[in-house]
Every structure is written in structure tokens, then in C-alpha cells.
N, C-alpha and C positions, 0 to 999 in steps of 0.2 A: 814323317810329318807331312801333312797335306796342306796345300796352300791354294786358295782361290786367286786366280789371276785373270787378266783380260783374254788370255788364250786358253783358259780352262783350268782345271784343278791339276796342279803339279804335285808330285810326290818327291820329297827330299829325303835322302838317306846319307848317313855318315857312319864312319867307323872310328876307331880310336885315334886315327891320324887327322882326319878331316872329312870334308864333303866328298862323297864318292859317287852319288847319283842324283840326277834330276830327271824324273820320268814324266812323260805325258801319259794320260790315261789310256788303258789300264796299266798300272805299274807291273813290271815283271818281278818274279821272285829273285832273291839273291842267288848268284851262281853257287853251285855245290862247294862247300868248304869255306864260304865267306860269310861273315856275320855283319849285319848292319844294325845299327842302334835303332830301337823302336822309340816312339814318343818324341821327346824334345831334349835337346842338349844345347850348349852354348853355340856350337857351330851351326846347328839348324836354325836357331833363333836369329843369329846374325845373318845367315843366308836369306832367311825370310825378309829381314829388314832391308838388306841390300837389293833384293829382287823387287820389293815394293818401291824403293827409290828409283830403280831402273824403269819400271813400268810407269812411274809418275813423271819420267823425263828428267829426274834429278841426279841420276848416276850414269856414268859412262864406262867405268871400270870397276871390277870387283876385287876386293881384298879379303880373301878367305883362305884358310888352310885347305888344300885340295888333296884328295887321295883317290884319283881315278885308277881303276884296276885294268890293266891291259899289258900287251907286250911292250918291249922297249921302243920298237918302231911306232906303235900306236901312241904311246905316251909322248914321244918326240913330236909327232904330228899334232897331238892335242895341245901340248905346251906352245907350239908355234901359232896355233889359232889365237891365242891371247895377244899376239903381236899385231893382229889385224885391227887397225884403228876403228874406233866408233865412227859410224857414218861412212865407212868405206867398204868395198868388197874386193875380194881377190878371186882369181880363177883357181882351179885345181892345179894348173900349171904354175901359177905364182906360188902356191903353197909347196909344191914339189921342189921348185927352185930354191925356196927359202930354207928347206931342210937339207939342201945339198944333194937331192936325188932327182934330177930333172927328168929322168926316164921312168920314174915310178909314179906317174900320175894316177894310174888305176889303183895301185896300192894305197896311195894317199887318199883317193876317193873312198876306198873301203874303210880305211882307218877313220876318216872324217865321219862316215856313216855310223860308226860304232862309238862315237864320242858319248861318254856317259854323263857329261856335264854341259848339255846344251845351254845356251844363253851365257853362262859364266865363261865357258870356253866357246866362243861364238862361231860355231860351225855354220850358222845361218848366214854368215857373211861370205861364204864360199859359194860362188855361182859358176855357171858354164862360161867358157871362153867367149861365147857370143852374147853374153849378158843374160842368158836365160836362167830362170830359177830351176834348180835341179832338186833331186830328192831331199827330203828332210823328215826326220822321225816324227815331228809334230804335224806333218802335212804341209803342202805348199801354201795354203792360205795362212797358216801360222808363220811360215817363213816370210811371206810377203808382209804380214802385220809387223813382225820384228824389224824388217828392213825399212818399212815405212816409218815406224817409231823412231828409228835412227836417222831418217832422212836419206837413205841410200838405196831405195828401191830402183832398180834399173829402169830407164825410160820406157823401153818396150814392154815392160811387165806391168805397168800401171793399169792397163785396161783389163788384165786378167783377174785382178782382185780389187775391185773398187771399194772405196771406203764406205 
């Protein structure tokens, strides 16, 4: 399912369990051996509704069945992303500490970068230890937009992407 948003057209994909991908354009094909549902189903319709509420400033948390595909370590990092409060940011170090692997900051960063459910699992809320915006699959202007929407864009970053 495709969805127009203030950050561009998102592609939503689900499997039999739940939402498995939110992609910025252009969407990648499903990995070999994995099937994604085409068209629309209840999970995708509900995802669209909740994302619309989020972009309208009416939703801070998502309540969706999720089915991200990845390693156990990646899924642990992705699940922990959901604990970052709306309007707040964490560093990669904070995230590594939260999962109990303080020396795994690079691995945590790599897992964060492979998050298949951006926005819903808010990887955009992870920033550099110095407050800098770091890589994001949707691009740094999109990351800045999402943080600005949530009222958490770091002070030093405001000049980078003016409204």
C-alpha cells in the first residue's frame, strides 16, 4: 500500500503476522523467500490511519501488530526503539546501554540503520552523542522534519534544516 505523507510517499507492507516494512521511495523488493501482502488489509489500513494521526500531531505512540524480519539482535534493538519517548532523543550509546550491550554501539548503529519500520519504531529519535543528526534511511531533512514534528530537534541542528 502506498501512502502520501508530508515526507513523501511511503510504501507499507505486511505479512500474515503484521506490519513488516515502511519504506521511503523507491521501495525495495521483498528479500528472497519472503512474501509481503499486496494491496490492502486490516493491518495496512490501520497503519495508514495511525500514521495520518501521527503526522497530524494527534498520535504519539503506535499500537499495531508488528512483524519486522531480522536477526534476534536486530529485533532486540528495534523493539527497544519503541521505548524512546515521543519528544525525546537517545544517543547510540543510550540505546546500547538500554539493551545491555554498552560496548556494542557500532552494532547497535548498524541494526538501527536496518530498521524496517521507521517512524513506528522511531529510529529517527537516535542521534549522535554530540546532538548531531546522523544517517537516516529517509534522509537527514526527513529526520529533522520528524524530530521537529515531535518537538525534539536538537538545538544545534535547527539551522541545518529550517522550516
